[in-house]
C-alpha positions as CSV (number, residue, x, y, z in Angstrom):
1,M,0.0,0.0,0.0
2,E,2.9,2.4,0.7
3,A,4.1,2.1,-2.9
4,L,0.6,3.0,-4.2
5,T,0.4,5.9,-1.7
6,R,3.8,7.2,-2.9
7,Q,2.7,6.9,-6.5
8,I,-0.5,8.9,-6.0
9,R,1.1,11.5,-3.8
10,H,4.0,12.1,-6.3
11,R,1.5,12.5,-9.2
12,L,-0.7,14.9,-7.2
13,E,2.3,17.1,-6.4
14,N,2.3,18.4,-10.0
15,H,-1.1,17.3,-11.5
16,K,-4.8,17.8,-10.6
17,S,-5.5,14.1,-10.7
18,C,-4.0,10.6,-10.6
19,T,-5.7,7.6,-12.3
20,I,-4.9,4.2,-11.0
21,F,-5.9,1.1,-13.0
22,E,-7.2,-2.3,-11.9
23,K,-3.8,-4.1,-12.2
24,D,-2.5,-1.7,-9.5
25,L,-5.7,-1.5,-7.5
26,G,-5.9,-5.2,-7.4
27,R,-2.6,-5.5,-5.5
28,V,-4.1,-3.7,-2.5
29,W,-7.8,-4.4,-3.0
30,P,-8.4,-7.6,-4.9
31,Y,-11.6,-7.5,-7.0
32,V,-14.3,-9.9,-5.8
33,D,-17.6,-9.2,-7.4
34,A,-19.6,-10.2,-4.3
35,A,-17.7,-7.6,-2.2
36,R,-17.7,-4.8,-4.8
37,E,-19.4,-2.2,-2.5
38,E,-17.1,-2.9,0.4
39,R,-14.1,-2.5,-1.9
40,F,-15.4,0.9,-3.1
41,A,-15.9,1.9,0.5
42,A,-12.4,0.9,1.5
43,I,-10.8,2.8,-1.4
44,K,-12.9,5.9,-0.6
45,A,-11.8,5.7,3.1
46,Y,-8.2,5.3,2.0
47,A,-8.4,8.4,-0.1
48,K,-10.2,10.5,2.5
49,A,-7.7,9.6,5.2
50,R,-5.0,11.1,2.9
51,G,-6.9,14.2,1.9
52,W,-7.9,12.9,-1.5
53,S,-11.2,12.1,-3.2
54,A,-11.7,8.9,-5.2
55,T,-13.9,8.8,-8.3
56,F,-14.7,5.4,-9.8
57,L,-14.6,5.3,-13.6
58,D,-15.6,2.2,-15.4
59,P,-16.3,0.6,-12.0
60,G,-13.8,-2.0,-11.2
61,I,-11.3,-0.8,-13.9
62,R,-9.9,2.6,-12.7
63,V,-10.1,5.1,-9.9
64,T,-9.1,8.8,-10.2
65,F,-7.7,10.4,-7.1
66,R,-7.8,14.2,-6.6
67,R,-6.7,16.4,-3.7
68,L,-9.5,17.6,-1.5
69,P,-9.7,21.5,-1.4
70,E,-8.4,21.6,2.2
71,A,-5.5,19.3,1.3
72,K,-4.0,21.8,-1.1
73,T,-2.6,23.8,1.8
74,G,-0.8,20.7,3.1
75,A,-3.0,20.6,6.3
76,S,-4.1,17.0,5.6
77,R,-1.0,15.6,3.9
78,R,0.8,12.7,5.6
């Protein structure tokens, strides 16, 4: 999970968003159709804890992370 966090944080330093695809998401949150909603909730909680939002595009295929407005000041960065 730390590698994924570093990847997203690094991208968000210079860009408005960071899109992560299933092959990378699946390393941390394996896709199980029966637990789809729990997986989405876990990814959203992960993003929120780091001051990011998570938008699901093509559900189960990619997630776009963005800094939350209050995170731009660095107040919520870890």
